[in-house]
N, CA, C and O atoms as CSV, one atom per row, in Angstrom:
chain,resi,resn,atom,element,x,y,z
A,1,MET,N,N,-16.237,-33.030,10.292
A,1,MET,CA,C,-15.459,-32.949,9.052
A,1,MET,C,C,-14.212,-32.043,9.306
A,1,MET,O,O,-14.366,-30.884,9.691
A,2,PRO,N,N,-13.039,-32.552,9.100
A,2,PRO,CA,C,-11.758,-31.891,9.460
A,2,PRO,C,C,-11.669,-30.494,8.785
A,2,PRO,O,O,-11.266,-29.529,9.436
A,3,GLU,N,N,-12.045,-30.379,7.474
A,3,GLU,CA,C,-11.915,-29.097,6.828
A,3,GLU,C,C,-12.753,-28.047,7.544
A,3,GLU,O,O,-12.275,-26.956,7.855
A,4,THR,N,N,-14.030,-28.399,7.803
A,4,THR,CA,C,-14.898,-27.437,8.502
A,4,THR,C,C,-14.380,-27.082,9.904
A,4,THR,O,O,-14.403,-25.916,10.298
A,5,ASP,N,N,-13.915,-28.085,10.648
A,5,ASP,CA,C,-13.353,-27.833,11.967
A,5,ASP,C,C,-12.161,-26.846,11.843
A,5,ASP,O,O,-12.008,-25.965,12.689
A,6,ALA,N,N,-11.342,-26.986,10.824
A,6,ALA,CA,C,-10.187,-26.088,10.640
A,6,ALA,C,C,-10.669,-24.670,10.414
A,6,ALA,O,O,-10.101,-23.716,10.945
A,7,ILE,N,N,-11.723,-24.539,9.622
A,7,ILE,CA,C,-12.270,-23.192,9.357
A,7,ILE,C,C,-12.744,-22.506,10.585
A,7,ILE,O,O,-12.456,-21.328,10.795
A,8,PHE,N,N,-13.494,-23.242,11.436
A,8,PHE,CA,C,-14.020,-22.676,12.651
A,8,PHE,C,C,-12.935,-22.457,13.717
A,8,PHE,O,O,-13.042,-21.525,14.513
A,9,ASP,N,N,-11.931,-23.270,13.741
A,9,ASP,CA,C,-10.796,-23.078,14.650
A,9,ASP,C,C,-10.085,-21.738,14.277
A,9,ASP,O,O,-9.731,-20.943,15.148
A,10,ASN,N,N,-9.897,-21.531,12.968
A,10,ASN,CA,C,-9.311,-20.314,12.531
A,10,ASN,C,C,-10.118,-19.075,12.855
A,10,ASN,O,O,-9.570,-18.048,13.257
A,11,ILE,N,N,-11.434,-19.182,12.675
A,11,ILE,CA,C,-12.267,-18.081,13.009
A,11,ILE,C,C,-12.220,-17.808,14.558
A,11,ILE,O,O,-12.166,-16.653,14.981
A,12,LYS,N,N,-12.241,-18.877,15.374
A,12,LYS,CA,C,-12.205,-18.688,16.777
A,12,LYS,C,C,-10.869,-18.025,17.212
A,12,LYS,O,O,-10.840,-17.190,18.116
A,13,ALA,N,N,-9.842,-18.400,16.580
A,13,ALA,CA,C,-8.487,-17.780,17.004
A,13,ALA,C,C,-8.451,-16.312,16.539
A,13,ALA,O,O,-7.902,-15.483,17.266
A,14,LYS,N,N,-9.001,-15.947,15.379
A,14,LYS,CA,C,-8.958,-14.618,14.893
A,14,LYS,C,C,-9.978,-13.722,15.696
A,14,LYS,O,O,-9.776,-12.513,15.811
A,15,ASP,N,N,-11.033,-14.317,16.225
A,15,ASP,CA,C,-12.078,-13.608,16.845
A,15,ASP,C,C,-11.838,-13.463,18.379
A,15,ASP,O,O,-12.606,-12.807,19.083
A,16,ALA,N,N,-10.764,-14.090,18.855
A,16,ALA,CA,C,-10.483,-14.108,20.328
A,16,ALA,C,C,-10.100,-12.642,20.740
A,16,ALA,O,O,-9.381,-11.930,20.039
A,17,PRO,N,N,-10.617,-12.273,21.881
A,17,PRO,CA,C,-10.243,-10.914,22.424
A,17,PRO,C,C,-8.729,-10.781,22.550
A,17,PRO,O,O,-8.045,-11.781,22.765
A,18,THR,N,N,-8.208,-9.611,22.425
A,18,THR,CA,C,-6.807,-9.374,22.551
A,18,THR,C,C,-6.552,-8.546,23.855
A,18,THR,O,O,-7.382,-7.728,24.250
A,19,SER,N,N,-5.427,-8.776,24.479
A,19,SER,CA,C,-5.104,-7.977,25.628
A,19,SER,C,C,-4.207,-6.808,25.258
A,19,SER,O,O,-3.781,-6.033,26.114
A,20,ASP,N,N,-3.927,-6.696,23.949
A,20,ASP,CA,C,-3.117,-5.651,23.432
A,20,ASP,C,C,-3.946,-4.356,23.204
A,20,ASP,O,O,-4.731,-4.322,22.256
A,21,PRO,N,N,-3.810,-3.322,24.006
A,21,PRO,CA,C,-4.619,-2.128,23.875
A,21,PRO,C,C,-4.354,-1.310,22.582
A,21,PRO,O,O,-5.105,-0.388,22.262
A,22,SER,N,N,-3.312,-1.651,21.873
A,22,SER,CA,C,-2.986,-0.936,20.622
A,22,SER,C,C,-3.755,-1.569,19.420
A,22,SER,O,O,-3.641,-1.079,18.296
A,23,VAL,N,N,-4.512,-2.623,19.651
A,23,VAL,CA,C,-5.327,-3.235,18.625
A,23,VAL,C,C,-6.815,-2.974,18.851
A,23,VAL,O,O,-7.360,-3.337,19.893
A,24,LYS,N,N,-7.460,-2.353,17.888
A,24,LYS,CA,C,-8.857,-1.996,18.040
A,24,LYS,C,C,-9.652,-3.011,17.190
A,24,LYS,O,O,-9.427,-3.098,15.983
A,25,ARG,N,N,-10.577,-3.776,17.799
A,25,ARG,CA,C,-11.343,-4.827,17.165
A,25,ARG,C,C,-12.688,-4.229,16.813
A,25,ARG,O,O,-13.428,-3.787,17.692
A,26,LEU,N,N,-13.013,-4.214,15.511
A,26,LEU,CA,C,-14.253,-3.663,15.012
A,26,LEU,C,C,-15.038,-4.646,14.202
A,26,LEU,O,O,-14.471,-5.519,13.545
A,27,SER,N,N,-16.344,-4.511,14.243
A,27,SER,CA,C,-17.264,-5.309,13.370
A,27,SER,C,C,-18.035,-4.277,12.537
A,27,SER,O,O,-18.642,-3.370,13.107
A,28,LEU,N,N,-18.027,-4.390,11.230
A,28,LEU,CA,C,-18.632,-3.481,10.309
A,28,LEU,C,C,-19.558,-4.225,9.413
A,28,LEU,O,O,-19.194,-5.270,8.873
A,29,ASP,N,N,-20.796,-3.699,9.231
A,29,ASP,CA,C,-21.763,-4.373,8.357
A,29,ASP,C,C,-22.745,-3.301,7.780
A,29,ASP,O,O,-23.322,-2.480,8.493
A,30,CYS,N,N,-22.879,-3.383,6.453
A,30,CYS,CA,C,-23.908,-2.587,5.800
A,30,CYS,C,C,-25.135,-3.468,5.407
A,30,CYS,O,O,-24.973,-4.610,4.978
A,31,LYS,N,N,-26.301,-2.936,5.557
A,31,LYS,CA,C,-27.487,-3.733,5.308
A,31,LYS,C,C,-28.132,-3.279,4.007
A,31,LYS,O,O,-27.685,-2.350,3.335
A,32,ALA,N,N,-29.203,-3.986,3.696
A,32,ALA,CA,C,-29.921,-3.710,2.381
A,32,ALA,C,C,-30.593,-2.311,2.475
A,32,ALA,O,O,-30.930,-1.792,3.539
A,33,THR,N,N,-30.746,-1.776,1.278
A,33,THR,CA,C,-31.381,-0.430,1.162
A,33,THR,C,C,-32.804,-0.459,1.714
A,33,THR,O,O,-33.570,-1.391,1.468
A,34,VAL,N,N,-33.141,0.619,2.489
A,34,VAL,CA,C,-34.449,0.695,3.089
A,34,VAL,C,C,-35.224,1.880,2.462
A,34,VAL,O,O,-34.770,3.024,2.457
A,35,ALA,N,N,-36.382,1.549,1.951
A,35,ALA,CA,C,-37.250,2.608,1.318
A,35,ALA,C,C,-37.989,3.320,2.473
A,35,ALA,O,O,-38.593,2.659,3.318
A,36,LEU,N,N,-37.943,4.621,2.509
A,36,LEU,CA,C,-38.701,5.370,3.547
A,36,LEU,C,C,-40.091,5.749,3.078
A,36,LEU,O,O,-40.282,6.154,1.931
A,37,GLY,N,N,-41.007,5.622,3.921
A,37,GLY,CA,C,-42.395,5.982,3.602
A,37,GLY,C,C,-43.309,5.354,4.611
A,37,GLY,O,O,-42.871,4.661,5.530
A,38,GLU,N,N,-44.604,5.605,4.431
A,38,GLU,CA,C,-45.644,5.105,5.336
A,38,GLU,C,C,-46.049,3.742,4.900
A,38,GLU,O,O,-47.137,3.530,4.364
A,39,TYR,N,N,-45.130,2.788,5.144
A,39,TYR,CA,C,-45.291,1.407,4.748
A,39,TYR,C,C,-45.690,0.553,5.992
A,39,TYR,O,O,-45.304,0.857,7.120
A,40,SER,N,N,-46.435,-0.466,5.751
A,40,SER,CA,C,-46.626,-1.445,6.813
A,40,SER,C,C,-45.677,-2.605,6.532
A,40,SER,O,O,-45.412,-2.905,5.367
A,41,ARG,N,N,-45.177,-3.243,7.530
A,41,ARG,CA,C,-44.287,-4.357,7.423
A,41,ARG,C,C,-45.122,-5.644,7.372
A,41,ARG,O,O,-45.474,-6.208,8.407
A,42,GLY,N,N,-45.441,-6.110,6.113
A,42,GLY,CA,C,-46.236,-7.355,5.978
A,42,GLY,C,C,-47.627,-7.203,6.517
A,42,GLY,O,O,-48.225,-8.202,6.917
A,43,GLY,N,N,-48.201,-5.965,6.554
A,43,GLY,CA,C,-49.521,-5.772,6.997
A,43,GLY,C,C,-49.589,-5.548,8.481
A,43,GLY,O,O,-50.675,-5.306,9.008
A,44,GLN,N,N,-48.468,-5.618,9.187
A,44,GLN,CA,C,-48.506,-5.470,10.671
A,44,GLN,C,C,-47.941,-4.033,11.039
A,44,GLN,O,O,-46.925,-3.571,10.520
A,45,THR,N,N,-48.654,-3.424,11.924
A,45,THR,CA,C,-48.217,-2.121,12.443
A,45,THR,C,C,-48.282,-2.183,13.949
A,45,THR,O,O,-48.941,-3.059,14.508
A,46,ARG,N,N,-47.611,-1.271,14.609
A,46,ARG,CA,C,-47.637,-1.204,16.064
A,46,ARG,C,C,-48.742,-0.185,16.530
A,46,ARG,O,O,-49.121,-0.204,17.701
A,47,TRP,N,N,-49.219,0.637,15.687
A,47,TRP,CA,C,-50.194,1.634,15.991
A,47,TRP,C,C,-51.372,1.472,15.078
A,47,TRP,O,O,-51.307,0.714,14.110
A,48,ASN,N,N,-52.446,2.164,15.362
A,48,ASN,CA,C,-53.636,2.131,14.567
A,48,ASN,C,C,-53.502,3.186,13.476
A,48,ASN,O,O,-54.269,4.148,13.437
A,49,GLU,N,N,-52.536,3.007,12.601
A,49,GLU,CA,C,-52.275,3.931,11.534
A,49,GLU,C,C,-52.545,3.309,10.180
A,49,GLU,O,O,-52.358,2.105,10.007
A,50,LYS,N,N,-52.981,4.105,9.217
A,50,LYS,CA,C,-53.083,3.675,7.862
A,50,LYS,C,C,-51.693,3.635,7.238
A,50,LYS,O,O,-50.877,4.530,7.463
A,51,ALA,N,N,-51.428,2.589,6.451
A,51,ALA,CA,C,-50.059,2.481,5.846
A,51,ALA,C,C,-50.240,1.953,4.409
A,51,ALA,O,O,-51.221,1.280,4.092
A,52,ILE,N,N,-49.311,2.267,3.601
A,52,ILE,CA,C,-49.227,1.744,2.256
A,52,ILE,C,C,-48.621,0.348,2.291
A,52,ILE,O,O,-47.631,0.113,2.983
A,53,ASP,N,N,-49.213,-0.571,1.550
A,53,ASP,CA,C,-48.716,-1.936,1.655
A,53,ASP,C,C,-47.796,-2.326,0.484
A,53,ASP,O,O,-47.341,-3.466,0.389
A,54,HIS,N,N,-47.534,-1.356,-0.399
A,54,HIS,CA,C,-46.614,-1.631,-1.497
A,54,HIS,C,C,-45.691,-0.441,-1.736
A,54,HIS,O,O,-46.091,0.707,-1.544
A,55,ASP,N,N,-44.487,-0.709,-2.145
A,55,ASP,CA,C,-43.544,0.393,-2.522
A,55,ASP,C,C,-43.950,0.889,-3.912
A,55,ASP,O,O,-43.707,0.225,-4.920
A,56,LEU,N,N,-44.564,2.053,-3.942
A,56,LEU,CA,C,-45.000,2.587,-5.204
A,56,LEU,C,C,-44.029,3.683,-5.740
A,56,LEU,O,O,-44.415,4.819,-6.018
A,57,GLY,N,N,-42.735,3.256,-5.864
A,57,GLY,CA,C,-41.782,4.156,-6.425
A,57,GLY,C,C,-41.255,5.178,-5.390
A,57,GLY,O,O,-41.082,6.362,-5.678
A,58,SER,N,N,-41.017,4.670,-4.210
A,58,SER,CA,C,-40.490,5.540,-3.143
A,58,SER,C,C,-39.191,6.236,-3.641
A,58,SER,O,O,-38.295,5.605,-4.202
A,59,LYS,N,N,-39.140,7.538,-3.410
A,59,LYS,CA,C,-37.973,8.357,-3.847
A,59,LYS,C,C,-36.822,8.280,-2.815
A,59,LYS,O,O,-35.645,8.291,-3.174
A,60,GLU,N,N,-37.207,8.200,-1.508
A,60,GLU,CA,C,-36.204,8.247,-0.449
A,60,GLU,C,C,-35.800,6.807,-0.049
A,60,GLU,O,O,-36.621,5.972,0.332
A,61,LYS,N,N,-34.521,6.590,-0.161
A,61,LYS,CA,C,-34.005,5.271,0.223
A,61,LYS,C,C,-32.645,5.504,0.998
A,61,LYS,O,O,-31.849,6.372,0.640
A,62,TYR,N,N,-32.445,4.733,2.006
A,62,TYR,CA,C,-31.269,4.878,2.825
A,62,TYR,C,C,-30.586,3.469,3.040
A,62,TYR,O,O,-31.242,2.428,3.087
A,63,ILE,N,N,-29.328,3.522,3.156
A,63,ILE,CA,C,-28.520,2.282,3.412
A,63,ILE,C,C,-27.937,2.442,4.837
A,63,ILE,O,O,-27.168,3.369,5.094
A,64,PRO,N,N,-28.296,1.569,5.716
A,64,PRO,CA,C,-27.697,1.661,7.074
A,64,PRO,C,C,-26.350,0.897,7.107
A,64,PRO,O,O,-26.206,-0.171,6.512
A,65,CYS,N,N,-25.397,1.472,7.808
A,65,CYS,CA,C,-24.038,0.826,7.987
A,65,CYS,C,C,-23.679,1.016,9.438
A,65,CYS,O,O,-23.726,2.129,9.962
A,66,GLY,N,N,-23.324,-0.066,10.082
A,66,GLY,CA,C,-23.004,-0.017,11.514
A,66,GLY,C,C,-21.608,-0.531,11.766
A,66,GLY,O,O,-21.115,-1.461,11.126
A,67,ILE,N,N,-20.972,0.153,12.775
A,67,ILE,CA,C,-19.741,-0.307,13.315
A,67,ILE,C,C,-19.849,-0.571,14.784
A,67,ILE,O,O,-20.362,0.264,15.528
A,68,VAL,N,N,-19.374,-1.728,15.227
A,68,VAL,CA,C,-19.417,-2.058,16.679
A,68,VAL,C,C,-17.961,-2.185,17.143
A,68,VAL,O,O,-17.180,-2.920,16.539
A,69,ASP,N,N,-17.600,-1.479,18.205
A,69,ASP,CA,C,-16.345,-1.711,18.847
A,69,ASP,C,C,-16.459,-2.997,19.652
A,69,ASP,O,O,-17.177,-3.022,20.652
A,70,GLU,N,N,-15.771,-4.069,19.251
A,70,GLU,CA,C,-15.910,-5.338,19.867
A,70,GLU,C,C,-15.534,-5.411,21.332
A,70,GLU,O,O,-16.003,-6.291,22.054
A,71,ASP,N,N,-14.698,-4.501,21.771
A,71,ASP,CA,C,-14.214,-4.468,23.178
A,71,ASP,C,C,-15.147,-3.711,24.088
A,71,ASP,O,O,-15.408,-4.139,25.212
A,72,SER,N,N,-15.656,-2.580,23.612
A,72,SER,CA,C,-16.543,-1.723,24.491
A,72,SER,C,C,-17.979,-1.958,24.163
A,72,SER,O,O,-18.834,-1.638,24.989
A,73,GLY,N,N,-18.325,-2.514,22.975
A,73,GLY,CA,C,-19.675,-2.640,22.608
A,73,GLY,C,C,-20.347,-1.386,22.073
A,73,GLY,O,O,-21.547,-1.383,21.797
A,74,GLN,N,N,-19.568,-0.325,21.930
A,74,GLN,CA,C,-20.174,0.945,21.445
A,74,GLN,C,C,-20.559,0.711,19.937
A,74,GLN,O,O,-19.858,0.031,19.189
A,75,LEU,N,N,-21.723,1.322,19.549
A,75,LEU,CA,C,-22.290,1.209,18.237
A,75,LEU,C,C,-22.291,2.559,17.589
A,75,LEU,O,O,-22.653,3.564,18.200
A,76,HIS,N,N,-21.865,2.572,16.297
A,76,HIS,CA,C,-21.967,3.791,15.478
A,76,HIS,C,C,-22.746,3.383,14.226
A,76,HIS,O,O,-22.398,2.419,13.545
A,77,ILE,N,N,-23.780,4.121,13.948
A,77,ILE,CA,C,-24.567,3.877,12.758
A,77,ILE,C,C,-24.576,5.072,11.844
A,77,ILE,O,O,-24.813,6.198,12.282
A,78,ALA,N,N,-24.325,4.840,10.605
A,78,ALA,CA,C,-24.429,5.886,9.528
A,78,ALA,C,C,-25.437,5.484,8.497
A,78,ALA,O,O,-25.649,4.292,8.271
A,79,PHE,N,N,-26.066,6.442,7.865
A,79,PHE,CA,C,-27.000,6.147,6.786
A,79,PHE,C,C,-26.517,6.881,5.512
A,79,PHE,O,O,-26.216,8.074,5.526
A,80,GLY,N,N,-26.461,6.116,4.432
A,80,GLY,CA,C,-26.126,6.716,3.133
A,80,GLY,C,C,-27.336,6.786,2.255
A,80,GLY,O,O,-28.275,6.010,2.436
A,81,SER,N,N,-27.346,7.678,1.320
A,81,SER,CA,C,-28.536,7.831,0.474
A,81,SER,C,C,-28.291,7.510,-1.006
A,81,SER,O,O,-29.157,7.711,-1.858
A,82,SER,N,N,-27.070,6.998,-1.284
A,82,SER,CA,C,-26.837,6.656,-2.695
A,82,SER,C,C,-26.674,5.126,-2.841
A,82,SER,O,O,-27.677,4.440,-3.039
A,83,TYR,N,N,-25.509,4.592,-2.755
A,83,TYR,CA,C,-25.295,3.198,-2.945
A,83,TYR,C,C,-24.374,2.595,-1.919
A,83,TYR,O,O,-23.602,3.334,-1.307
A,84,LYS,N,N,-24.405,1.303,-1.691
A,84,LYS,CA,C,-23.521,0.645,-0.766
A,84,LYS,C,C,-22.234,0.372,-1.507
A,84,LYS,O,O,-22.073,-0.682,-2.124
A,85,THR,N,N,-21.329,1.307,-1.449
A,85,THR,CA,C,-20.066,1.199,-2.204
A,85,THR,C,C,-18.897,1.194,-1.178
A,85,THR,O,O,-19.064,1.488,0.006
A,86,SER,N,N,-17.710,0.840,-1.715
A,86,SER,CA,C,-16.563,0.871,-0.820
A,86,SER,C,C,-16.332,2.339,-0.332
A,86,SER,O,O,-15.897,2.554,0.799
A,87,ASP,N,N,-16.627,3.326,-1.192
A,87,ASP,CA,C,-16.502,4.734,-0.749
A,87,ASP,C,C,-17.392,5.001,0.442
A,87,ASP,O,O,-16.969,5.621,1.417
A,88,PHE,N,N,-18.653,4.522,0.361
A,88,PHE,CA,C,-19.568,4.682,1.516
A,88,PHE,C,C,-19.024,4.025,2.786
A,88,PHE,O,O,-19.113,4.606,3.868
A,89,ILE,N,N,-18.488,2.872,2.672
A,89,ILE,CA,C,-17.969,2.140,3.821
A,89,ILE,C,C,-16.796,2.926,4.410
A,89,ILE,O,O,-16.714,3.086,5.627
A,90,VAL,N,N,-15.882,3.422,3.555
A,90,VAL,CA,C,-14.704,4.171,4.036
A,90,VAL,C,C,-15.174,5.442,4.702
A,90,VAL,O,O,-14.676,5.832,5.758
A,91,ASP,N,N,-16.218,6.135,4.020
A,91,ASP,CA,C,-16.731,7.366,4.669
A,91,ASP,C,C,-17.283,7.021,6.038
A,91,ASP,O,O,-17.074,7.777,6.987
A,92,THR,N,N,-17.996,5.878,6.173
A,92,THR,CA,C,-18.578,5.505,7.504
A,92,THR,C,C,-17.412,5.322,8.528
A,92,THR,O,O,-17.495,5.807,9.656
A,93,LEU,N,N,-16.351,4.632,8.120
A,93,LEU,CA,C,-15.178,4.472,8.985
A,93,LEU,C,C,-14.559,5.811,9.378
A,93,LEU,O,O,-14.226,6.013,10.546
A,94,LEU,N,N,-14.403,6.717,8.432
A,94,LEU,CA,C,-13.885,8.015,8.691
A,94,LEU,C,C,-14.754,8.802,9.656
A,94,LEU,O,O,-14.264,9.492,10.550
A,95,ASP,N,N,-16.071,8.678,9.447
A,95,ASP,CA,C,-17.043,9.399,10.337
A,95,ASP,C,C,-16.887,8.893,11.766
A,95,ASP,O,O,-16.859,9.678,12.713
A,96,TRP,N,N,-16.783,7.541,11.916
A,96,TRP,CA,C,-16.595,6.926,13.251
A,96,TRP,C,C,-15.342,7.354,13.842
A,96,TRP,O,O,-15.336,7.757,15.005
A,97,TRP,N,N,-14.180,7.301,13.087
A,97,TRP,CA,C,-12.892,7.733,13.573
A,97,TRP,C,C,-12.896,9.189,14.011
A,97,TRP,O,O,-12.336,9.522,15.055
A,98,ASN,N,N,-13.504,10.037,13.248
A,98,ASN,CA,C,-13.539,11.462,13.602
A,98,ASN,C,C,-14.406,11.745,14.825
A,98,ASN,O,O,-14.301,12.810,15.433
A,99,GLY,N,N,-15.264,10.788,15.184
A,99,GLY,CA,C,-16.061,10.918,16.385
A,99,GLY,C,C,-15.336,10.540,17.634
A,99,GLY,O,O,-15.834,10.804,18.729
A,100,LEU,N,N,-14.137,9.910,17.522
A,100,LEU,CA,C,-13.315,9.527,18.677
A,100,LEU,C,C,-12.613,10.765,19.207
A,100,LEU,O,O,-12.356,11.736,18.495
A,101,THR,N,N,-12.315,10.674,20.516
A,101,THR,CA,C,-11.489,11.794,21.111
A,101,THR,C,C,-10.066,11.628,20.588
A,101,THR,O,O,-9.711,10.565,20.079
A,102,PRO,N,N,-9.220,12.716,20.716
A,102,PRO,CA,C,-7.844,12.612,20.311
A,102,PRO,C,C,-7.081,11.464,21.130
A,102,PRO,O,O,-6.189,10.801,20.600
A,103,GLN,N,N,-7.471,11.282,22.397
A,103,GLN,CA,C,-6.830,10.231,23.168
A,103,GLN,C,C,-7.206,8.858,22.632
A,103,GLN,O,O,-6.366,7.960,22.578
A,104,GLN,N,N,-8.493,8.689,22.227
A,104,GLN,CA,C,-8.906,7.386,21.666
A,104,GLN,C,C,-8.229,7.156,20.324
A,104,GLN,O,O,-7.932,6.012,19.979
A,105,GLN,N,N,-7.978,8.212,19.559
A,105,GLN,CA,C,-7.313,8.010,18.253
A,105,GLN,C,C,-5.825,7.643,18.396
A,105,GLN,O,O,-5.252,7.001,17.516
A,106,GLU,N,N,-5.204,8.059,19.516
A,106,GLU,CA,C,-3.837,7.751,19.693
A,106,GLU,C,C,-3.585,6.306,20.134
A,106,GLU,O,O,-2.498,5.769,19.920
A,107,GLN,N,N,-4.583,5.685,20.743
A,107,GLN,CA,C,-4.371,4.333,21.326
A,107,GLN,C,C,-4.142,3.234,20.279
A,107,GLN,O,O,-3.147,2.518,20.390
A,108,PRO,N,N,-4.976,3.068,19.304
A,108,PRO,CA,C,-4.801,1.850,18.443
A,108,PRO,C,C,-3.708,2.121,17.432
A,108,PRO,O,O,-3.546,3.226,16.915
A,109,SER,N,N,-2.961,1.046,17.175
A,109,SER,CA,C,-1.954,1.035,16.095
A,109,SER,C,C,-2.391,0.088,15.007
A,109,SER,O,O,-1.763,0.017,13.951
A,110,ALA,N,N,-3.515,-0.677,15.265
A,110,ALA,CA,C,-4.079,-1.594,14.213
A,110,ALA,C,C,-5.535,-1.790,14.538
A,110,ALA,O,O,-5.966,-1.764,15.691
A,111,CYS,N,N,-6.275,-1.989,13.461
A,111,CYS,CA,C,-7.689,-2.358,13.552
A,111,CYS,C,C,-7.928,-3.749,12.940
A,111,CYS,O,O,-7.516,-4.024,11.813
A,112,ASN,N,N,-8.579,-4.589,13.682
A,112,ASN,CA,C,-8.957,-5.906,13.259
A,112,ASN,C,C,-10.429,-6.085,13.089
A,112,ASN,O,O,-10.881,-7.171,12.729
């Protein structure tokens, strides 16, 4: 189908590695909220431990958000305890950025 082919051609072109060191290619994704507790995953455990098979009002919940540097493969993971909002995503990006060395921060002039 030509329309679908055009979409994938566009993705392929946008996702192609760049030889320009001033462009930082990142992949960012936030996942669903995870309830913390002594739960079994579908009744399966890796150890001989007793586990709760239902979420009975868990109070602690975290949202994982990860950033992958597409060129180096380095992974940065942050966990939020409120909601998956644009503020949380920006805070995760700032946390990642602040973890870079001053030299690494000087290199990119754009992020894709």
